[in-house]
SERO-4910 file (N, C-alpha, C, O; in steps of 0.05 Angstrom, whole numbers):
BEGIN
 pado doro    nc1    nc2    nc3   cac1   cac2   cac3    cc1    cc2    cc3    oc1    oc2    oc3
  Ser    A     15    -24      5     -8      8     -7      3     19     -2     18     13     16
  Pro    A      2     43    -14     39     75    -19     21     84     21      1     89     34
  Gly    A     57     80     20     52     88     39     75     78     73     82     93     91
  Gly    A     81     47     69     66     27     69    103     23     75    116     36     59
  Gln    A    126      3    100    133      7    111    138    -22    129    117    -33    138
  Ile    A    170    -37    134    173    -48    141    190    -42    163    209    -27    155
  Val    A    191    -51    201    196    -27    198    208    -50    221    193    -69    227
  Glu    A    243    -47    238    247    -76    257    240    -59    278    240    -35    277
  Arg    A    231    -81    304    218    -72    329    240    -67    342    234    -64    366
  Ser    A    271    -64    337    287    -59    359    287    -23    348    286     -5    366
  Ala    A    288    -16    326    294     11    310    290     31    349    279     17    366
  Lys    A    298     54    356    287     75    365    267     89    364    256     95    386
  Ser    A    255     99    336    239    119    326    227     96    298    236     75    289
  Val    A    208    109    291    202     97    252    179    131    257    159    141    267
  Glu    A    215    134    229    189    151    227    165    155    201    167    145    179
  Leu    A    142    172    210    118    160    203    115    163    168    130    182    162
  Thr    A    105    154    149    105    165    117     75    190    121     62    190    142
  Pro    A     72    199    109     47    218    104     13    203    100     -9    213    105
  Glu    A     20    178     91     -4    166     83     -6    147    111    -25    159    123
  Val    A      2    125    129     11    116    158    -10    148    171    -34    154    169
  Arg    A      5    156    180     -3    188    192    -37    191    196    -52    188    215
  Ala    A    -41    199    166    -66    206    152    -82    183    159    -97    187    179
  Cys    A    -83    160    148    -98    136    148   -105    117    185   -121    100    191
  Phe    A    -79    133    203   -101    131    221    -89    146    247    -81    136    268
  Gly    A    -91    184    235   -105    202    249    -86    204    275    -98    212    295
  Ile    A    -43    193    278    -27    202    278    -10    235    276      0    242    255
  Glu    A     -9    251    297      7    277    287     24    275    285     34    289    267
  Ala    A     39    261    296     64    256    308     87    243    285     79    228    268
  Ser    A    101    248    287    125    249    259    144    217    263    154    202    247
  His    A    141    218    298    159    189    289    141    181    318    129    198    332
  Leu    A    141    157    321    137    139    348    150    107    359    144     89    343
  Ala    A    161    101    374    176     80    376    156     58    360    135     59    348
  Pro    A    174     37    366    162     13    336    129     14    372    109     28    371
  Ala    A    139     -5    395    125    -10    402     98     10    402     74      5    398
  Glu    A    105     21    405     74     59    400     69     46    384     57     25    386
  Leu    A     80     58    359     52     45    324     47     28    327     33     23    309
  Met    A     49     10    340     44    -12    344      4    -14    354    -18    -16    342
  Arg    A     14    -12    382      6    -11    400    -28     15    385    -51     10    391
  Arg    A    -18     41    367    -40     61    360    -47     35    341    -63     26    357
  Leu    A    -48     20    323    -59     -5    289    -64    -19    307    -79    -37    300
  Leu    A    -56    -20    336    -68    -54    343    -98    -41    350   -117    -56    350
  Thr    A    -99    -12    354   -130      4    379   -134     20    350   -142     44    350
  Ala    A   -131      9    330   -130     38    304   -170     26    300   -179      3    304
  Lys    A   -185     50    294   -210     38    277   -212     28    261   -210     42    242
  Val    A   -220     -6    253   -222    -16    225   -234    -35    232   -229    -46    253
  Asp    A   -260    -46    213   -264    -73    208   -256    -99    209   -268   -120    215
  Leu    A   -231    -94    203   -221   -129    204   -185   -116    220   -169    -99    212
  Leu    A   -183   -133    243   -159   -139    252   -163   -172    248   -180   -187    257
  Trp    A   -136   -174    229   -130   -201    224    -92   -204    241    -72   -190    237
  Phe    A    -96   -230    261    -76   -252    272    -72   -274    249    -92   -283    238
  Gly    A    -45   -282    243    -31   -296    224    -22   -323    252     -3   -338    248
  Gly    A    -38   -324    274    -27   -345    303     -9   -345    316    -11   -362    333
  Ile    A     16   -331    318     41   -319    327     35   -289    354     37   -265    352
  Gly    A     28   -307    375     39   -273    380     13   -280    393     -2   -296    382
  Thr    A      6   -264    423     -8   -251    445    -10   -227    435     14   -225    442
  Tyr    A    -15   -206    424    -15   -187    425    -46   -164    438    -47   -140    437
  Ile    A    -65   -184    449    -85   -173    463    -84   -191    479    -73   -212    472
  Lys    A    -96   -187    509    -98   -197    532   -141   -198    557   -158   -187    543
  Glu    A   -146   -202    568   -158   -183    583   -157   -175    600   -164   -197    609
  Ser    A   -155   -164    616   -154   -134    623   -154   -128    660   -149   -110    675
  Gly    A   -163   -159    660   -158   -162    690   -135   -189    685   -124   -200    704
  Glu    A   -130   -198    652   -107   -216    656    -63   -184    652    -55   -162    643
  Thr    A    -53   -211    669    -26   -197    676     -8   -195    650    -15   -214    637
  Asn    A      3   -187    642     22   -202    612     38   -213    620     52   -223    603
  Ala    A     50   -219    657     62   -257    644     45   -282    649     54   -305    652
  Glu    A      6   -272    651     -5   -292    648    -21   -290    617    -37   -307    610
  Ala    A    -10   -256    591    -14   -268    573      1   -284    565    -12   -297    549
  Gly    A     20   -292    566     46   -319    561     65   -315    540     73   -335    528
  Asp    A     75   -289    534     94   -282    499    101   -246    514     93   -223    509
  Lys    A    117   -259    529    147   -237    537    153   -220    521    161   -197    524
  Ala    A    149   -233    499    169   -215    466    144   -201    460    154   -183    446
  Asn    A    111   -193    461     96   -174    463    100   -160    481    121   -146    478
  Asp    A     88   -156    502     93   -146    536     86   -120    529     65   -111    538
  Ala    A    110   -100    507    115    -77    514     95    -64    496     91    -39    497
  Leu    A     80    -83    475     53    -74    453     30    -83    453     12    -74    439
  Arg    A     26   -109    475      4   -123    486    -17    -91    481     -6    -69    480
  Val    A    -36    -94    479    -65    -84    498    -92    -97    508    -91   -121    512
  Asp    A   -107    -89    510   -134    -94    529   -148    -90    509   -148    -73    491
  Gly    A   -166   -123    518   -192   -122    482   -199   -100    492   -197    -82    476
  Arg    A   -207    -93    512   -234    -68    511   -225    -38    495   -238    -18    486
  Asp    A   -198    -45    497   -181    -22    473   -179    -33    443   -162    -23    427
  Leu    A   -192    -48    438   -195    -43    400   -213    -27    395   -222    -11    411
  Arg    A   -220    -29    375   -235    -14    355   -247    -25    324   -259    -16    305
  Ala    A   -235    -52    332   -245    -79    305   -282    -80    301   -299    -80    318
  Thr    A   -284    -81    283   -314    -86    274   -311   -120    292   -323   -131    310
  Val    A   -281   -125    268   -280   -154    273   -242   -166    274   -220   -163    263
  Val    A   -258   -178    293   -221   -188    294   -223   -220    289   -243   -233    297
  Gly    A   -201   -234    274   -199   -260    261   -160   -268    260   -140   -257    251
  Glu    A   -166   -289    275   -151   -311    278   -155   -339    258   -175   -352    254
  Gly    A   -112   -345    242   -111   -369    250    -97   -375    236    -89   -398    235
***
């Protein structure tokens, strides 16, 4: 897609393209990778699709440790914060 990027999680900061900023309503020109992923996870979208690797969403009363996927602790969000119409995984 126009403005799309592939970003290393180890990057200190991601320079956002004008297309990404407009599509997701982000005013900042740079974000840390984990913050960008949190913003994408909680974006108002029709479909949020997961390929089955990683735990990016947890129940609000659950801890990151209970989710059991330490690699994604920095970006995991509570299910109540999702604004997607449908979430799919598989």
